C-alpha positions as CSV (number, residue, x, y, z in Angstrom):
1,M,46.4,57.6,109.9
2,R,49.7,59.1,108.7
3,R,52.3,56.7,107.3
4,T,55.9,57.4,107.9
5,V,59.0,55.9,106.4
6,Q,61.6,55.3,109.1
7,A,65.3,56.0,108.6
8,G,67.3,53.1,107.1
9,S,64.4,51.6,105.3
10,G,65.9,52.0,101.8
11,I,64.9,55.6,101.1
12,G,68.4,56.9,101.8
13,N,67.5,59.0,104.8
14,S,70.3,58.6,107.3
15,G,69.6,61.7,109.3
16,G,67.3,59.9,111.8
17,A,64.2,61.9,110.9
18,S,61.2,60.2,109.4
19,L,59.6,61.3,106.1
20,S,55.9,61.0,105.4
21,A,54.8,59.4,102.2
22,G,53.0,62.6,101.3
23,H,56.3,64.6,101.6
24,I,58.1,62.1,99.4
25,A,55.3,62.3,96.8
26,R,55.4,66.1,96.8
27,K,59.1,66.2,96.3
28,R,58.8,63.7,93.4
29,A,56.0,65.8,91.8
30,R,58.1,68.9,92.2
31,N,61.1,67.2,90.6
32,V,59.0,66.0,87.7
33,A,57.5,69.5,87.2
34,L,61.0,71.0,87.3
35,A,62.3,68.5,84.8
36,T,59.3,69.1,82.5
37,A,59.8,72.9,82.7
38,L,63.5,72.7,81.9
39,T,62.8,70.3,79.0
40,L,60.2,72.7,77.5
41,G,62.3,75.8,78.2
42,L,65.5,74.4,76.6
43,S,63.9,72.8,73.6
44,A,64.4,76.0,71.5
45,C,61.4,75.5,69.3
46,A,61.2,78.3,66.7
47,S,58.8,78.9,63.8
48,V,60.5,79.4,60.5
49,Q,58.9,81.6,57.9
50,P,58.6,80.3,54.3
51,W,61.1,82.9,53.0
52,E,63.7,81.8,55.6
53,R,63.6,78.2,54.6
54,G,65.8,78.7,51.6
55,T,68.6,80.2,53.7
56,L,68.4,77.3,56.2
57,A,68.5,74.7,53.4
58,R,71.8,75.9,52.1
59,P,74.7,73.4,52.4
60,E,76.7,75.8,54.6
61,M,73.9,75.6,57.2
62,Q,74.0,71.8,57.5
63,L,75.7,70.1,60.4
64,D,78.1,68.4,58.0
65,P,78.3,70.6,54.9
66,N,80.6,68.1,53.0
67,P,79.6,64.6,53.8
68,L,81.8,63.0,51.1
69,Q,84.9,65.0,52.3
70,T,84.1,64.0,55.9
71,G,83.9,60.4,54.9
72,L,87.3,60.6,53.2
73,Y,88.9,62.2,56.2
74,E,87.4,59.6,58.5
75,Q,88.8,56.8,56.3
76,V,92.3,58.3,56.2
77,Y,92.2,58.9,60.0
78,D,91.1,55.3,60.6
79,S,93.8,54.0,58.4
80,K,96.5,56.0,60.2
81,E,95.2,55.1,63.6
82,A,95.0,51.4,62.6
83,A,91.6,51.1,64.4
84,G,88.0,51.9,63.7
85,G,87.0,55.4,64.8
86,G,84.3,56.3,67.3
87,T,81.8,57.2,64.6
88,R,81.1,53.7,63.3
89,A,81.1,50.1,64.4
90,A,84.0,49.0,66.4
91,G,86.7,47.0,64.7
92,A,89.7,45.1,65.9
93,G,92.2,47.3,64.1
94,C,93.5,44.5,61.9
95,G,91.2,45.2,59.0
96,C,89.0,42.1,59.6
97,N,85.7,43.9,60.1
């Protein structure tokens, strides 16, 4: 017995054709496999040799090489804009955090 899903039954098929449950399951499995392959392919995992770790640990290689200076710039920016920036908790702009 083959079960079919009729058009307009909540699946989103408005073309009038019926889709079998197996067809929908195959499409879903294909989409999951594609998403998994893309995730693994774009993860950019790399092995780092012990002698390369010293170079990667240098301050210039960090996402924020000067966190104190960045904090100072954010404070000045927030003061000039009279509102909290998008990097921290939201404020009302009146200084009453």
